[in-house]
DRENDO-1510 file (C-alpha; in Angstrom, 1 decimal, always signed):
<recs>
REC; n; res; u; v; w
REC; 1; MET; -33.4; -7.7; -86.9 .
REC; 2; ASN; -33.0; -4.8; -90.0 .
REC; 3; ARG; -31.3; -5.1; -93.1 .
REC; 4; LEU; -27.6; -4.6; -92.5 .
REC; 5; MET; -27.8; -7.2; -89.4 .
REC; 6; LYS; -29.6; -9.8; -91.9 .
REC; 7; ALA; -26.7; -9.0; -94.6 .
REC; 8; PHE; -23.8; -9.5; -92.0 .
REC; 9; TYR; -25.5; -12.5; -90.3 .
REC; 10; GLY; -25.8; -14.2; -93.6 .
REC; 11; MET; -22.5; -13.7; -94.8 .
REC; 12; PHE; -21.3; -15.0; -91.0 .
REC; 13; LEU; -23.4; -18.0; -91.8 .
REC; 14; VAL; -21.6; -18.9; -95.3 .
REC; 15; LEU; -17.8; -18.3; -93.4 .
REC; 16; SER; -18.4; -19.8; -90.1 .
REC; 17; LEU; -21.0; -22.3; -89.6 .
REC; 18; ASN; -19.5; -25.3; -88.2 .
REC; 19; THR; -15.7; -24.0; -87.7 .
REC; 20; TYR; -16.2; -26.6; -84.7 .
REC; 21; VAL; -12.5; -26.4; -83.0 .
REC; 22; MET; -9.7; -24.3; -84.1 .
REC; 23; ALA; -6.1; -24.1; -82.4 .
REC; 24; GLU; -5.0; -21.1; -80.3 .
REC; 25; GLY; -7.4; -21.2; -77.9 .
REC; 26; VAL; -10.5; -20.7; -80.3 .
REC; 27; LEU; -8.7; -18.4; -83.1 .
REC; 28; ARG; -7.7; -20.2; -86.0 .
REC; 29; ASP; -3.7; -20.7; -86.9 .
REC; 30; SER; -4.0; -20.1; -90.4 .
REC; 31; VAL; -6.2; -18.8; -93.1 .
REC; 32; GLY; -5.4; -20.3; -96.8 .
REC; 33; ALA; -3.3; -22.9; -98.2 .
REC; 34; ARG; -0.4; -20.9; -98.6 .
REC; 35; SER; -0.2; -19.9; -94.8 .
REC; 36; MET; -1.1; -23.0; -93.4 .
REC; 37; GLY; +1.3; -25.0; -95.5 .
REC; 38; ARG; +4.0; -23.4; -93.7 .
REC; 39; GLY; +3.0; -23.1; -90.3 .
REC; 40; GLY; +0.9; -20.4; -90.3 .
REC; 41; THR; +3.4; -18.0; -90.7 .
REC; 42; ASP; +2.8; -14.8; -92.8 .
REC; 43; ILE; +3.4; -11.8; -91.0 .
REC; 44; ALA; +6.9; -10.9; -93.0 .
REC; 45; PHE; +5.3; -12.1; -96.5 .
REC; 46; ALA; +3.7; -10.4; -99.2 .
REC; 47; ASP; +2.9; -13.7; -101.6 .
REC; 48; ASN; -1.0; -14.3; -100.9 .
REC; 49; GLY; -4.7; -12.1; -100.1 .
REC; 50; VAL; -4.6; -13.2; -96.3 .
REC; 51; ILE; -2.0; -10.8; -95.4 .
REC; 52; LEU; -4.8; -8.0; -95.1 .
REC; 53; LEU; -5.9; -10.0; -92.4 .
REC; 54; ASP; -2.3; -11.2; -90.7 .
REC; 55; ASN; +0.1; -7.8; -91.5 .
REC; 56; PRO; -1.9; -5.6; -94.2 .
REC; 57; ALA; +1.5; -3.7; -94.4 .
REC; 58; GLY; +2.6; -6.4; -96.7 .
REC; 59; MET; +0.2; -5.3; -99.3 .
REC; 60; VAL; +1.9; -3.0; -100.9 .
REC; 61; ASN; +4.7; -5.1; -101.6 .
REC; 62; ILE; +2.9; -7.9; -103.4 .
REC; 63; GLU; +4.1; -8.5; -107.1 .
REC; 64; GLY; +3.2; -6.7; -109.6 .
REC; 65; GLN; -0.2; -4.3; -109.4 .
REC; 66; GLY; -2.4; -6.5; -107.5 .
REC; 67; MET; -4.3; -10.1; -106.9 .
REC; 68; ALA; -7.5; -12.2; -106.2 .
REC; 69; ASP; -7.4; -14.5; -104.0 .
REC; 70; ILE; -9.8; -17.3; -102.9 .
REC; 71; GLY; -9.6; -20.1; -100.9 .
REC; 72; PHE; -11.9; -22.6; -99.2 .
REC; 73; ASP; -10.6; -24.7; -95.4 .
REC; 74; PHE; -12.2; -27.5; -94.7 .
REC; 75; LEU; -12.0; -28.5; -91.4 .
REC; 76; PHE; -12.8; -32.6; -89.7 .
REC; 77; THR; -12.4; -33.3; -85.9 .
REC; 78; ASP; -11.7; -35.6; -83.4 .
REC; 79; LEU; -13.8; -34.8; -80.0 .
REC; 80; ARG; -14.1; -37.1; -77.3 .
REC; 81; CYS; -15.6; -36.6; -73.7 .
REC; 82; TRP; -15.8; -39.3; -70.6 .
REC; 83; ASP; -17.2; -38.6; -67.5 .
REC; 84; PRO; -18.4; -41.0; -64.6 .
REC; 85; ASP; -22.1; -41.3; -66.6 .
REC; 86; ASN; -20.3; -41.1; -70.2 .
REC; 87; THR; -17.5; -43.6; -71.4 .
REC; 88; GLY; -15.7; -42.1; -74.6 .
REC; 89; VAL; -18.5; -40.0; -76.0 .
REC; 90; ASN; -17.2; -39.1; -79.6 .
REC; 91; GLY; -18.8; -35.6; -80.5 .
REC; 92; TRP; -20.7; -35.1; -83.9 .
REC; 93; ASP; -18.7; -33.8; -87.0 .
REC; 94; ASN; -20.6; -32.2; -90.3 .
REC; 95; PRO; -17.4; -30.3; -91.6 .
REC; 96; LEU; -18.3; -27.7; -94.4 .
REC; 97; PRO; -16.2; -25.5; -96.1 .
REC; 98; LEU; -15.4; -22.4; -94.5 .
REC; 99; PRO; -14.2; -19.7; -97.4 .
REC; 100; TYR; -12.2; -16.4; -97.5 .
REC; 101; LEU; -12.1; -13.8; -100.0 .
REC; 102; SER; -9.6; -11.0; -100.5 .
REC; 103; LEU; -8.6; -8.8; -103.3 .
REC; 104; ILE; -5.6; -6.1; -103.2 .
REC; 105; ARG; -4.8; -2.8; -105.6 .
REC; 106; LYS; -1.8; -1.0; -105.6 .
REC; 107; SER; -1.4; +2.7; -106.9 .
REC; 108; ALA; +0.4; +3.2; -110.3 .
REC; 109; ASP; +3.4; +4.7; -108.7 .
REC; 110; GLU; +3.6; +1.4; -106.1 .
REC; 111; ARG; +3.6; +3.7; -103.0 .
REC; 112; TRP; +0.1; +2.6; -101.9 .
REC; 113; ALA; -2.1; -0.4; -101.6 .
REC; 114; PHE; -5.7; -1.2; -101.4 .
REC; 115; GLY; -7.5; -4.1; -100.3 .
REC; 116; LEU; -10.8; -5.7; -99.1 .
REC; 117; GLY; -11.6; -9.0; -97.6 .
REC; 118; VAL; -13.6; -11.3; -96.2 .
REC; 119; PHE; -12.6; -14.0; -93.6 .
REC; 120; ALA; -13.6; -16.2; -91.1 .
REC; 121; SER; -11.1; -15.5; -88.4 .
REC; 122; SER; -11.9; -17.5; -85.2 .
REC; 123; GLY; -14.8; -20.0; -84.2 .
REC; 124; MET; -15.7; -22.4; -81.3 .
REC; 125; ALA; -18.1; -25.1; -81.3 .
REC; 126; ALA; -18.8; -28.7; -80.1 .
REC; 127; ASP; -21.7; -30.9; -80.5 .
REC; 128; PHE; -22.6; -34.1; -77.8 .
REC; 129; ASP; -25.1; -36.1; -77.0 .
REC; 130; MET; -24.2; -37.7; -73.7 .
REC; 131; ALA; -26.3; -38.8; -70.5 .
REC; 132; GLY; -26.6; -35.7; -68.3 .
REC; 133; PRO; -27.2; -34.6; -65.0 .
REC; 134; ALA; -29.4; -34.7; -62.3 .
REC; 135; PRO; -32.7; -33.8; -62.8 .
REC; 136; PHE; -31.7; -34.3; -66.4 .
REC; 137; LEU; -32.0; -37.8; -66.8 .
REC; 138; GLY; -31.3; -39.4; -70.1 .
REC; 139; THR; -29.0; -38.6; -72.9 .
REC; 140; GLN; -28.6; -34.7; -73.4 .
REC; 141; HIS; -27.8; -32.5; -76.4 .
REC; 142; TYR; -24.8; -30.1; -75.4 .
REC; 143; LYS; -23.8; -28.0; -78.5 .
REC; 144; THR; -22.2; -24.6; -78.8 .
REC; 145; LEU; -21.7; -22.7; -81.8 .
REC; 146; GLY; -19.4; -19.6; -82.4 .
REC; 147; GLY; -17.5; -17.3; -84.4 .
REC; 148; LEU; -16.1; -14.2; -85.5 .
REC; 149; GLY; -16.4; -13.0; -89.3 .
REC; 150; LYS; -14.6; -9.6; -90.6 .
REC; 151; ILE; -15.4; -7.8; -93.6 .
REC; 152; LEU; -11.8; -5.4; -93.7 .
REC; 153; PRO; -11.3; -2.4; -95.9 .
REC; 154; GLY; -7.3; -2.0; -95.2 .
REC; 155; VAL; -4.6; +0.3; -96.6 .
REC; 156; SER; -0.7; +0.1; -96.7 .
REC; 157; TYR; +1.9; +3.0; -97.7 .
REC; 158; ALA; +5.6; +2.3; -98.6 .
REC; 159; LEU; +7.1; +5.5; -96.4 .
REC; 160; THR; +10.6; +4.2; -97.9 .
REC; 161; ASP; +11.8; +1.4; -100.5 .
REC; 162; ARG; +12.5; -1.0; -97.5 .
REC; 163; LEU; +9.7; +0.2; -94.9 .
REC; 164; SER; +6.0; +0.0; -95.4 .
REC; 165; ILE; +3.0; +0.1; -92.6 .
REC; 166; GLY; -1.0; -0.6; -93.2 .
REC; 167; GLY; -4.2; -1.0; -91.3 .
REC; 168; THR; -7.3; -1.9; -91.6 .
REC; 169; PHE; -10.5; -1.0; -89.8 .
REC; 170; GLY; -14.0; -3.1; -90.8 .
REC; 171; LEU; -16.7; -4.5; -89.2 .
REC; 172; ALA; -16.8; -8.0; -87.3 .
REC; 173; LEU; -20.0; -9.8; -87.0 .
REC; 174; SER; -20.7; -12.5; -83.7 .
REC; 175; HIS; -22.7; -14.9; -83.5 .
REC; 176; ILE; -23.1; -17.0; -80.3 .
REC; 177; GLU; -25.4; -20.0; -79.7 .
REC; 178; MET; -25.7; -22.4; -76.7 .
REC; 179; GLU; -27.9; -25.5; -75.9 .
REC; 180; GLY; -28.2; -28.1; -73.3 .
REC; 181; PRO; -28.0; -28.8; -69.5 .
REC; 182; TYR; -26.7; -25.5; -67.4 .
REC; 183; PHE; -26.5; -24.9; -63.6 .
REC; 184; LEU; -27.0; -20.8; -63.1 .
REC; 185; GLN; -23.5; -19.5; -61.7 .
REC; 186; SER; -23.8; -16.2; -60.4 .
REC; 187; SER; -24.5; -15.6; -56.9 .
REC; 188; GLY; -28.1; -14.9; -55.0 .
REC; 189; PRO; -30.5; -16.9; -54.2 .
REC; 190; PHE; -31.0; -18.4; -57.7 .
REC; 191; GLN; -27.5; -20.0; -58.0 .
REC; 192; GLY; -27.2; -23.7; -58.8 .
REC; 193; THR; -30.8; -23.9; -59.7 .
REC; 194; PRO; -31.0; -26.3; -62.9 .
REC; 195; LEU; -32.3; -25.9; -66.2 .
REC; 196; LYS; -32.3; -26.5; -70.1 .
REC; 197; LEU; -30.5; -23.3; -71.4 .
REC; 198; SER; -31.1; -22.2; -75.2 .
REC; 199; MET; -29.3; -19.7; -76.4 .
REC; 200; TYR; -28.9; -17.9; -79.8 .
REC; 201; ASN; -27.3; -14.1; -79.8 .
REC; 202; THR; -25.8; -12.1; -82.8 .
REC; 203; GLY; -23.9; -8.9; -82.7 .
REC; 204; VAL; -21.8; -6.4; -85.0 .
REC; 205; SER; -18.9; -4.1; -83.7 .
REC; 206; PRO; -15.9; -2.2; -85.2 .
REC; 207; THR; -13.0; -3.9; -86.0 .
REC; 208; TRP; -9.3; -2.7; -86.9 .
REC; 209; SER; -5.7; -3.3; -86.9 .
REC; 210; ALA; -2.0; -2.5; -87.6 .
REC; 211; GLY; +1.0; -3.3; -89.2 .
REC; 212; LEU; +5.0; -2.8; -90.6 .
REC; 213; GLN; +7.3; -4.6; -93.2 .
REC; 214; TYR; +11.2; -4.0; -92.8 .
REC; 215; ARG; +13.2; -5.2; -95.4 .
REC; 216; PHE; +16.5; -5.6; -94.2 .
REC; 217; SER; +17.8; -6.9; -97.3 .
REC; 218; ASP; +16.9; -8.5; -100.5 .
REC; 219; LYS; +16.8; -11.8; -97.9 .
REC; 220; THR; +15.4; -10.9; -95.0 .
REC; 221; THR; +12.2; -9.0; -94.0 .
REC; 222; ILE; +10.4; -8.8; -90.6 .
REC; 223; GLY; +7.0; -7.9; -89.7 .
REC; 224; LEU; +5.2; -6.8; -86.9 .
REC; 225; SER; +1.3; -6.9; -86.4 .
REC; 226; TYR; -1.7; -5.8; -83.9 .
REC; 227; GLN; -5.2; -7.0; -84.3 .
REC; 228; SER; -7.6; -4.9; -82.0 .
REC; 229; GLU; -9.9; -6.4; -78.9 .
REC; 230; THR; -13.4; -6.8; -80.4 .
REC; 231; PHE; -16.4; -5.7; -78.0 .
REC; 232; VAL; -19.0; -7.3; -79.2 .
REC; 233; ASN; -22.8; -6.8; -77.3 .
REC; 234; LEU; -25.3; -9.7; -78.2 .
REC; 235; GLU; -28.4; -9.7; -78.8 .
REC; 236; GLY; -30.8; -12.5; -78.9 .
REC; 237; ASN; -33.3; -14.8; -77.7 .
REC; 238; SER; -33.0; -17.7; -75.2 .
REC; 239; ARG; -35.5; -20.2; -73.7 .
REC; 240; PHE; -35.2; -21.4; -70.0 .
REC; 241; GLU; -36.6; -25.7; -69.3 .
REC; 242; VAL; -36.6; -25.4; -65.4 .
REC; 243; PRO; -38.0; -27.7; -63.2 .
REC; 244; LEU; -41.4; -27.7; -61.6 .
REC; 245; LEU; -41.6; -24.0; -63.2 .
REC; 246; GLY; -41.9; -24.8; -66.7 .
REC; 247; THR; -40.6; -23.4; -69.9 .
REC; 248; SER; -40.0; -19.6; -70.8 .
REC; 249; ASP; -38.7; -17.4; -73.6 .
REC; 250; TYR; -36.4; -14.7; -72.2 .
REC; 251; ASP; -34.7; -12.0; -74.1 .
REC; 252; SER; -30.9; -12.4; -74.0 .
REC; 253; HIS; -27.8; -9.7; -73.9 .
REC; 254; MET; -24.6; -10.7; -73.5 .
REC; 255; ARG; -21.0; -9.1; -73.5 .
REC; 256; MET; -18.0; -10.6; -75.4 .
REC; 257; ILE; -14.7; -9.8; -75.9 .
REC; 258; TRP; -12.4; -11.2; -78.9 .
REC; 259; PRO; -9.1; -11.3; -77.6 .
REC; 260; GLN; -6.3; -8.7; -79.2 .
REC; 261; THR; -3.1; -10.7; -80.9 .
REC; 262; ALA; +0.7; -8.8; -81.2 .
REC; 263; GLY; +3.2; -10.8; -83.4 .
REC; 264; ILE; +6.5; -10.3; -84.7 .
REC; 265; GLY; +7.7; -12.5; -87.9 .
REC; 266; ILE; +10.7; -13.2; -89.8 .
REC; 267; ARG; +10.8; -14.4; -93.6 .
REC; 268; HIS; +15.0; -15.3; -94.6 .
REC; 269; GLU; +15.9; -16.9; -98.1 .
REC; 270; ILE; +18.9; -19.4; -97.6 .
REC; 271; CYS; +18.8; -19.6; -100.9 .
REC; 272; PRO; +16.5; -17.9; -103.9 .
REC; 273; CYS; +15.1; -21.6; -104.0 .
REC; 274; ARG; +14.8; -21.8; -99.6 .
REC; 275; ILE; +12.4; -19.6; -97.9 .
REC; 276; ILE; +12.4; -19.9; -93.9 .
REC; 277; SER; +10.2; -18.1; -91.7 .
REC; 278; ALA; +9.2; -17.6; -88.3 .
REC; 279; ASP; +6.1; -16.0; -86.5 .
REC; 280; VAL; +5.5; -15.5; -82.2 .
REC; 281; ILE; +1.9; -14.3; -81.3 .
REC; 282; TRP; +0.9; -13.2; -78.1 .
REC; 283; THR; -2.7; -13.4; -77.4 .
REC; 284; GLY; -4.8; -11.7; -74.8 .
REC; 285; TRP; -7.2; -14.1; -73.1 .
REC; 286; TRP; -7.1; -13.3; -69.9 .
REC; 287; ASN; -9.2; -9.9; -70.3 .
REC; 288; ALA; -11.1; -11.2; -73.2 .
REC; 289; PHE; -12.3; -14.8; -71.7 .
REC; 290; ASN; -12.2; -14.3; -68.4 .
REC; 291; LYS; -16.1; -14.7; -68.4 .
REC; 292; PHE; -19.0; -14.1; -70.3 .
REC; 293; ASP; -21.5; -11.2; -69.1 .
REC; 294; LEU; -25.5; -12.5; -69.8 .
REC; 295; TYR; -28.6; -11.1; -68.9 .
REC; 296; PHE; -32.2; -12.5; -69.5 .
REC; 297; ASP; -35.3; -10.3; -69.5 .
REC; 298; ASN; -38.8; -10.2; -70.7 .
REC; 299; PRO; -39.9; -13.8; -69.5 .
REC; 300; SER; -42.8; -15.1; -71.6 .
REC; 301; ASN; -44.1; -16.9; -68.7 .
REC; 302; PRO; -45.5; -14.9; -66.2 .
REC; 303; VAL; -44.6; -17.8; -63.0 .
REC; 304; PHE; -40.8; -16.9; -63.8 .
REC; 305; GLU; -41.1; -13.5; -63.6 .
REC; 306; ALA; -42.9; -13.9; -60.2 .
REC; 307; VAL; -40.8; -16.3; -59.1 .
REC; 308; ILE; -37.4; -15.3; -60.5 .
REC; 309; GLY; -38.1; -11.2; -61.0 .
REC; 310; PRO; -38.4; -9.8; -64.4 .
REC; 311; GLY; -34.5; -9.9; -64.9 .
REC; 312; LEU; -31.7; -12.7; -64.3 .
REC; 313; ALA; -28.3; -11.6; -64.7 .
REC; 314; GLU; -25.6; -14.5; -65.2 .
REC; 315; GLN; -21.8; -14.9; -65.3 .
REC; 316; PHE; -20.1; -17.7; -67.6 .
REC; 317; PRO; -17.1; -18.5; -66.0 .
REC; 318; LEU; -13.7; -19.2; -68.5 .
REC; 319; GLY; -10.6; -17.4; -66.7 .
REC; 320; TRP; -8.3; -18.2; -69.7 .
REC; 321; ARG; -4.7; -17.6; -69.4 .
REC; 322; ASP; -2.4; -15.5; -71.8 .
REC; 323; SER; -0.9; -17.5; -74.4 .
REC; 324; ILE; +2.0; -17.3; -76.9 .
REC; 325; SER; +2.5; -18.9; -80.1 .
REC; 326; LEU; +5.0; -20.0; -81.8 .
REC; 327; ARG; +4.8; -21.0; -85.9 .
REC; 328; LEU; +7.6; -22.0; -88.1 .
REC; 329; GLY; +7.8; -22.5; -91.8 .
REC; 330; TYR; +9.4; -24.0; -95.0 .
REC; 331; GLU; +9.4; -23.6; -98.4 .
REC; 332; LYS; +11.3; -24.8; -100.8 .
REC; 333; HIS; +11.0; -23.9; -104.8 .
REC; 334; LEU; +11.2; -26.8; -107.5 .
REC; 335; ASP; +12.4; -25.9; -111.1 .
REC; 336; ASP; +8.8; -27.0; -112.5 .
REC; 337; TYR; +7.2; -24.0; -110.5 .
REC; 338; GLY; +6.3; -26.0; -107.9 .
REC; 339; ILE; +6.7; -25.1; -104.3 .
REC; 340; ILE; +6.8; -27.5; -101.4 .
REC; 341; ARG; +6.1; -25.8; -98.0 .
REC; 342; LEU; +6.0; -27.4; -94.3 .
REC; 343; GLY; +5.2; -26.3; -91.0 .
REC; 344; TYR; +5.1; -26.6; -87.2 .
REC; 345; VAL; +3.1; -24.4; -84.8 .
REC; 346; TYR; +3.2; -24.9; -81.0 .
REC; 347; HIS; +0.8; -22.5; -78.2 .
REC; 348; ARG; -0.1; -23.6; -74.7 .
REC; 349; ASN; -3.6; -24.4; -74.2 .
REC; 350; PRO; -5.4; -21.3; -72.5 .
REC; 351; ILE; -7.9; -23.0; -70.7 .
REC; 352; PRO; -7.7; -23.8; -67.2 .
REC; 353; ASN; -8.7; -27.5; -66.3 .
REC; 354; GLU; -11.5; -26.4; -63.6 .
REC; 355; THR; -13.3; -24.4; -66.5 .
REC; 356; LEU; -12.7; -26.8; -69.1 .
REC; 357; THR; -16.7; -28.1; -70.7 .
REC; 358; PRO; -17.8; -29.8; -73.4 .
REC; 359; TYR; -19.7; -26.9; -74.8 .
REC; 360; ILE; -15.6; -25.0; -75.8 .
REC; 361; PRO; -13.2; -28.2; -75.8 .
REC; 362; THR; -10.5; -26.3; -77.7 .
REC; 363; THR; -7.1; -27.6; -76.0 .
REC; 364; LEU; -5.2; -28.1; -79.1 .
REC; 365; VAL; -1.1; -27.5; -78.5 .
REC; 366; HIS; +0.6; -29.0; -81.4 .
REC; 367; ALA; -0.1; -28.9; -85.5 .
REC; 368; PHE; +2.0; -30.2; -88.0 .
REC; 369; SER; +1.6; -28.8; -91.6 .
REC; 370; ALA; +2.0; -29.5; -95.1 .
REC; 371; GLY; +1.6; -27.8; -98.8 .
REC; 372; TYR; +2.0; -27.9; -102.3 .
REC; 373; GLY; +1.2; -24.6; -105.1 .
REC; 374; TRP; +2.4; -24.2; -108.9 .
REC; 375; MET; +1.8; -21.5; -111.5 .
REC; 376; MET; -0.7; -23.1; -113.5 .
REC; 377; LYS; -0.5; -20.8; -116.5 .
REC; 378; LYS; +1.1; -17.3; -116.5 .
REC; 379; SER; -0.5; -15.3; -113.7 .
REC; 380; TRP; -3.0; -17.9; -112.2 .
REC; 381; GLU; -1.1; -19.8; -109.1 .
REC; 382; ILE; -3.3; -22.9; -106.9 .
REC; 383; ASP; -2.1; -24.1; -103.6 .
REC; 384; PHE; -2.9; -27.2; -101.6 .
REC; 385; ALA; -2.1; -28.0; -97.6 .
REC; 386; TYR; -3.0; -30.1; -94.9 .
REC; 387; GLN; -2.5; -29.8; -91.3 .
REC; 388; PHE; -2.8; -32.3; -88.5 .
REC; 389; ALA; -3.3; -30.7; -84.8 .
REC; 390; PHE; -3.8; -32.5; -81.5 .
REC; 391; GLY; -2.9; -31.9; -77.7 .
REC; 392; PRO; -2.9; -34.1; -74.4 .
REC; 393; ASP; -5.7; -35.6; -72.8 .
REC; 394; ASN; -7.1; -32.8; -70.1 .
REC; 395; ASN; -8.4; -34.0; -67.0 .
REC; 396; VAL; -11.1; -32.2; -65.1 .
REC; 397; ALA; -10.9; -32.8; -61.0 .
REC; 398; GLN; -13.6; -30.5; -59.6 .
REC; 399; SER; -14.9; -27.9; -61.9 .
REC; 400; ASP; -15.6; -24.5; -61.3 .
REC; 401; PHE; -19.1; -25.0; -62.4 .
REC; 402; ILE; -21.6; -24.9; -59.8 .
REC; 403; GLY; -23.7; -28.1; -60.2 .
REC; 404; GLY; -21.2; -31.2; -60.3 .
REC; 405; ASP; -22.1; -32.2; -64.2 .
REC; 406; PHE; -18.2; -31.6; -65.3 .
REC; 407; ASP; -16.4; -32.7; -62.2 .
REC; 408; ASN; -14.4; -36.1; -62.8 .
REC; 409; SER; -14.5; -35.6; -66.6 .
REC; 410; VAL; -11.6; -36.0; -69.3 .
REC; 411; TYR; -11.3; -34.5; -72.9 .
REC; 412; GLN; -9.3; -35.3; -76.2 .
REC; 413; VAL; -9.5; -33.3; -79.3 .
REC; 414; GLN; -7.8; -33.7; -82.9 .
REC; 415; ALA; -8.5; -31.6; -85.8 .
REC; 416; HIS; -7.3; -32.2; -89.4 .
REC; 417; TRP; -8.2; -28.9; -92.0 .
REC; 418; PHE; -7.6; -29.2; -95.7 .
REC; 419; SER; -7.0; -26.0; -97.3 .
REC; 420; VAL; -7.1; -25.0; -100.9 .
REC; 421; SER; -6.7; -21.6; -102.5 .
REC; 422; LEU; -6.3; -20.2; -106.1 .
REC; 423; MET; -5.0; -16.8; -106.8 .
REC; 424; LYS; -4.8; -14.5; -109.9 .
REC; 425; LYS; -2.2; -11.4; -110.2 .
REC; 426; PHE; -2.4; -8.7; -112.0 .
</recs>
């Protein structure tokens, strides 16, 4: 791994390690306390540094000449799984802070704005100790850890006093880990072969976004935003443990697509002290998470090369469906420079029950949030937020995965988010 890859991998670990369960599939509903408190609405706003991620067109509309915004989001999860061999197994939860950092600066004529931010925008993970399928007797470890971290330079320009546009072009680092019992799914003579798989892959790719904001009046602003699909070729290493054959290390290659999103948002001042907001966001899961393409080659054990061959192609089935997320927010400004925020999020679970597994049990549907912020002293602001996310129990009758390990299983997922953000305006 070269120095550039090591630098990005270190950034990713800081941002995304143990990002156990997200909300919209594996995408986060919100980053930062200000957006989280008002239900993730941010597309039509220009009051925080996360707009660089959510809608860069808003950068030129911030108050003053610039801002620095830093925050930490903390995630606590409650994952449970039932199947014929396991009764209500709890997933492990080892929460860590997920930081972000954003810096925005406007030109002297206030027609241009430039920004640089680092965000952990997507992630998936789970960690269960459960009784495994035959021939793997006893307690087995099922673990997945993956995520997408972004470094985003961005620019925004005010075309008129009412209309602004903006975009980002940066780098995305993706990392995927998977450990546990697995049955080969691809067609061919080795379909259904049981093995214990350990896989660690990392890749870097370009990513971009674009957006606009239009102020209909002093009270009403709308925004449009688009985030590109992120195509990543991940490289790494894996290990197969196959009954009767033994153990072999492989070079592993994975092609993965993080989904594109398109959203529209509105911000409206009912009066100078009360603001309502709404965002509607489409996520293109079908093209991105239809399947994961994997390829394993250069086995270290000559027995594997003699029996299986020098390379093995594999597909991890997903079949996720596109989804639309509705986010609603409310803010009330208090006389003492404080702000109360409330929010609600709804998004359909994109995962079909037939491909639901303990490796990616991200089935949250509803989220309620609340937040509070205030100005500590001139130009310094601090915000806090809490979000509770949940969804119905999901029942798998017959899984699309060969091997029967996930048949007749039930999954229950809840998540608690805590967030704090600190902002300095220039």
